[in-house]
NUGULUM-144992 format. One line per 8 residues: for each residue x, y, z of C-alpha. Coordinates in steps of 0.1 Angstrom, whole numbers, always signed. Layout:
X Y Z  ... $
//
This chain:
+521 +50 +949  +546 +78 +948  +522 +103 +963  +512 +78 +989  +549 +73 +999  +553 +111 +1002  +522 +113 +1025  +534 +84 +1047 $
+569 +99 +1050  +557 +135 +1057  +526 +127 +1077  +505 +152 +1058  +488 +157 +1025  +506 +177 +998  +493 +212 +990  +518 +218 +961 $
+531 +198 +932  +564 +180 +937  +567 +156 +908  +559 +172 +874  +585 +195 +859  +560 +218 +844  +539 +223 +875  +565 +223 +903 $
+554 +242 +935  +520 +250 +920  +489 +244 +942  +477 +209 +939  +450 +188 +957  +457 +151 +962  +420 +143 +962  +426 +105 +962 $
+450 +107 +991  +433 +79 +1012  +437 +54 +984  +473 +65 +977  +483 +59 +1013  +466 +25 +1013  +482 +14 +980  +517 +27 +990 $
+515 +10 +1024  +506 -24 +1008  +534 -19 +982  +560 -10 +1008  +551 -40 +1030  +541 -67 +1005  +554 -55 +971  +537 -61 +938 $
+520 -93 +951  +505 -72 +979  +490 -49 +953  +477 -79 +934  +459 -92 +966  +445 -57 +972  +432 -56 +936  +416 -90 +941 $
+399 -79 +974  +387 -48 +956  +371 -68 +929  +355 -91 +954  +342 -61 +973  +327 -45 +942  +310 -77 +931  +296 -84 +966 $
+283 -48 +969  +264 -51 +936  +250 -85 +944  +239 -76 +980  +224 -42 +973  +205 -53 +942  +192 -84 +960  +180 -63 +990 $
+164 -37 +967  +145 -61 +945  +137 -85 +974  +148 -114 +953  +182 -130 +957  +183 -147 +923  +174 -115 +904  +197 -95 +925 $
+226 -118 +917  +217 -117 +880  +216 -79 +879  +248 -78 +900  +265 -101 +875  +254 -80 +845  +265 -47 +862  +299 -63 +872 $
+304 -73 +835  +296 -37 +825  +323 -24 +849  +349 -50 +842  +364 -33 +812  +372 -3 +834  +383 -22 +865  +418 -16 +878 $
+435 -8 +911  +425 +29 +909  +403 +51 +932  +376 +52 +905  +370 +15 +910  +364 +20 +947  +340 +48 +938  +317 +22 +923 $
+312 +7 +958  +305 +41 +973  +280 +48 +945  +260 +16 +948  +258 +19 +986  +248 +55 +984  +220 +46 +960  +210 +17 +982 $
+205 +40 +1011  +187 +65 +988  +163 +37 +979  +158 +29 +1016  +150 +66 +1023  +125 +66 +994  +108 +36 +1008  +110 +40 +1045 $
+118 +76 +1051  +149 +94 +1064  +162 +78 +1096  +193 +85 +1118  +209 +53 +1105  +204 +62 +1068  +215 +98 +1075  +247 +86 +1092 $
+255 +62 +1064  +250 +89 +1037  +274 +112 +1055  +300 +85 +1060  +298 +73 +1024  +302 +107 +1009  +330 +115 +1033  +349 +84 +1022 $
+341 +92 +986  +353 +127 +988  +386 +114 +1002  +390 +90 +973  +378 +108 +942  +364 +141 +929  +332 +125 +914  +310 +131 +944 $
+289 +154 +923  +277 +124 +904  +266 +107 +936  +250 +139 +950  +230 +143 +918  +218 +107 +916  +209 +104 +953  +191 +137 +955 $
+169 +129 +925  +164 +93 +935  +148 +104 +968  +130 +133 +953  +93 +135 +960  +72 +166 +955  +53 +160 +987  +86 +154 +1006 $
+106 +183 +994  +122 +191 +1029  +134 +155 +1030  +150 +158 +996  +168 +190 +1006  +180 +175 +1039  +194 +144 +1020  +212 +167 +996 $
+227 +187 +1025  +238 +155 +1043  +256 +143 +1012  +271 +177 +1007  +283 +179 +1043  +302 +146 +1039  +321 +160 +1010  +336 +187 +1031 $
+351 +163 +1057  +385 +161 +1040  +420 +175 +1047  +413 +201 +1020  +379 +211 +1035  +360 +207 +1003  +386 +221 +979  +380 +190 +958 $
+349 +208 +945  +371 +234 +929  +392 +207 +913  +361 +190 +900  +348 +222 +884  +382 +229 +869  +384 +194 +854  +348 +193 +841 $
+360 +200 +805  +389 +176 +806  +371 +148 +788  +368 +171 +758  +403 +186 +761  +419 +152 +764  +397 +133 +740  +426 +113 +727 $
+428 +95 +760  +410 +62 +757  +388 +66 +788  +376 +100 +776  +365 +88 +742  +328 +82 +732  +314 +47 +736  +311 +25 +706 $
+294 -9 +701  +328 -26 +697  +335 -21 +734  +323 -49 +757  +308 -26 +784  +287 -8 +758  +270 -41 +750  +261 -45 +786 $
+248 -9 +788  +226 -15 +758  +212 -48 +771  +203 -33 +805  +188 -3 +787  +166 -26 +765  +154 -45 +796  +144 -12 +812 $
+128 +1 +780  +106 -30 +778  +92 -24 +813  +87 +13 +806  +67 +6 +774  +44 -17 +793  +41 +3 +825  +51 +39 +816 $
+39 +55 +848  +54 +30 +872  +87 +49 +875  +91 +84 +889  +103 +111 +865  +131 +121 +887  +145 +85 +885  +142 +86 +847 $
+162 +118 +847  +190 +102 +866  +190 +72 +842  +188 +94 +811  +217 +117 +822  +239 +87 +831  +231 +69 +799  +239 +98 +776 $
+269 +107 +797  +282 +71 +792  +277 +74 +754  +297 +107 +753  +325 +95 +777  +332 +58 +780  +346 +63 +815  +311 +69 +828 $
+297 +36 +816  +301 +20 +851  +280 +48 +866  +253 +43 +840  +251 +5 +843  +249 +8 +881  +220 +32 +879  +203 +10 +853 $
+207 -20 +876  +192 -1 +904  +162 +9 +883  +158 -27 +872  +158 -40 +908  +133 -13 +918  +110 -22 +889  +112 -59 +896 $
+102 -53 +932  +73 -30 +922  +60 -55 +896  +54 -81 +923  +39 -112 +908  +31 -93 +876  +61 -105 +856  +43 -98 +823 $
+55 -62 +828  +88 -74 +814  +73 -92 +785  +93 -122 +771  +123 -110 +791  +104 -116 +823  +94 -151 +812  +130 -158 +801 $
+143 -148 +835  +119 -171 +853  +129 -199 +830  +165 -192 +838  +157 -193 +875  +141 -227 +871  +170 -240 +851  +197 -228 +875 $
+177 -243 +904  +184 -277 +890  +222 -273 +890  +238 -287 +921  +251 -257 +942  +281 -277 +954  +292 -285 +918  +286 -249 +906 $
+306 -236 +936  +334 -260 +928  +336 -248 +892  +337 -212 +902  +364 -218 +927  +386 -237 +903  +381 -210 +877  +391 -183 +902 $
+422 -203 +914  +434 -208 +878  +430 -171 +871  +448 -160 +903  +477 -184 +898  +482 -171 +863  +486 -135 +873  +504 -144 +906 $
+534 -156 +885  +538 -122 +869  +518 -96 +889  +531 -67 +867  +523 -70 +830  +556 -61 +813  +538 -59 +779  +521 -27 +790 $
+545 -15 +817  +581 -5 +808  +597 -26 +836  +626 -39 +816  +633 -5 +799  +634 +13 +832  +655 -14 +847  +680 -8 +819 $
+678 +29 +824  +686 +27 +861  +713 +0 +856  +732 +21 +830  +725 +53 +849  +714 +71 +817  +713 +109 +818  +683 +130 +829 $
+659 +145 +821  +638 +117 +806  +612 +122 +780  +582 +99 +786  +547 +95 +774  +515 +104 +793  +505 +69 +804  +538 +58 +817 $
+548 +89 +837  +533 +75 +868  +554 +43 +866  +586 +64 +859  +577 +85 +890  +574 +54 +911  +607 +39 +899  +627 +72 +903 $
+612 +82 +936  +632 +81 +969  +620 +64 +1000  +601 +95 +1011  +583 +99 +978  +604 +128 +965  +621 +129 +931  +656 +142 +923 $
+644 +146 +887  +608 +154 +881  +590 +137 +852  +580 +154 +820  +544 +143 +821  +523 +118 +840  +487 +105 +841  +472 +134 +861 $
+453 +156 +837  +447 +183 +864  +485 +188 +868  +498 +190 +832  +493 +225 +817  +471 +225 +787  +498 +238 +763  +521 +211 +774 $
+494 +185 +768  +489 +199 +733  +526 +196 +725  +527 +161 +739  +497 +150 +718  +515 +162 +686  +546 +143 +696  +529 +111 +705 $
+509 +110 +673  +537 +122 +651  +518 +152 +639  +530 +185 +625  +550 +201 +653  +560 +167 +667  +592 +180 +682  +576 +207 +703 $
+573 +185 +734  +608 +173 +730  +620 +209 +727  +600 +219 +758  +615 +191 +779  +650 +192 +764  +657 +156 +774  +689 +136 +775 $
+671 +103 +773  +638 +93 +756  +616 +64 +769  +589 +59 +743  +563 +34 +732  +573 +14 +701  +539 +17 +684  +540 +55 +685 $
+547 +71 +651  +573 +93 +668  +594 +62 +674  +597 +56 +637  +606 +93 +632  +634 +90 +658  +646 +58 +642  +649 +74 +608 $
+675 +100 +620  +707 +100 +639  +700 +128 +663  +687 +102 +687  +703 +67 +690  +683 +37 +700  +702 +17 +726  +675 -6 +741 $
+643 -22 +729  +619 -43 +750  +587 -61 +740  +574 -61 +705  +567 -34 +679  +530 -35 +689  +535 -34 +727  +571 -25 +735 $
+593 +4 +747  +624 +21 +732  +652 +39 +749  +670 +67 +729  +699 +88 +740  +715 +118 +723  +740 +111 +696  +768 +128 +715 $
+762 +106 +746  +762 +75 +723  +795 +86 +707  +810 +90 +741  +798 +55 +752  +798 +36 +719  +819 +7 +734  +790 -1 +757 $
+760 -1 +733  +750 -8 +697  +724 +13 +680  +704 +0 +651  +698 +35 +637  +731 +53 +644  +751 +25 +628  +782 +27 +651 $
+803 -5 +654  +803 -21 +688  +814 -54 +703  +780 -59 +721  +746 -65 +705  +714 -46 +711  +697 -58 +742  +663 -73 +733 $
+640 -88 +758 $
//
């Protein structure tokens, strides 16, 4: 949102960093600028509720794209909707109002046209759509390499090698139609090792069976495996390579599970189409699906639609009342910080730096005081990340990040071990607490500042008498 405000105010994309204190003036590529502009405009005009509407529309668009593309590919609306529902469930755990969610739409549509090219050949229409999709993708995220890899291998045919090369070139051409003229590729190559350097970030961790999307990934994989056992030569090797790479990539980095389930859904749709009336190719699963079709056909469509609409309305009303989840976003803590005009600089954690940027930014997207760290892994220097990681986890050398920032105020998550370390000394005084110990935020100030303003605050760890009590929300 902050970068989007900056772009709207300056009518250009940034080529240097303006918001992170450890990367100021260094070259930077705002590879998701198109989304940032859209989000910032919605926020400026409609506020938080506008962003909520945008998120709902994005969710509907993703779900529709899955259902439509899979239905067209497998030539069966029921199976397409079923696969689309499963893939949507596999993506749900990673869904939020971020560019990576919009990328799923680009990915499924790119694969849809790849399937059309494989079946009907390369046409002007399919060529144009591929260029447009990859152009939009390149202006939204740096993961176009995943799409280029998947589309190229999906259309690969030894007897149609020139067609494969042309498809790859068309996709590649689309990625250069950006304000940075393809510099996003350099950013992608530079970030290729980030999942391993930042393994402590949840989305960069390996998949495990306790994660809901992993269950969907395994279910789709079993469905595909049943078909391959019965008809091992019905799927091209190049398609199996795509599925295999995506599958193992998802196991290594949980963030890639949506890409894996999308490709698995595509392969399932393609296999269902190729099986024709021979449903035994799917074994008992094929029989179960046909029974499910028969069962759902008996349900009145009007009644089912009514149930879905009521469920959707209840869900929307619930989040509409509080569009920002204050349990995970330090809204009240930052409100207190701004109201009391606490001193800068502020020490914050990685996940909440973006929100702090947003609240501290001017109307033109600039900051009077840059943040210590934010959610952009391609901005924060590696040595700063290492220091932050020690601080956040309360490890040996936990004070290195604090020493590097030299803050006057600390905004920190209550569940972090460092919060307990700070509470057990009087160098930093706790003056505000929001939320719970499991999901809450603490505001600390230096002892000298607290001493100078002790009539305004009470600190539970510095033990200074005051007429007011600790503000707890």
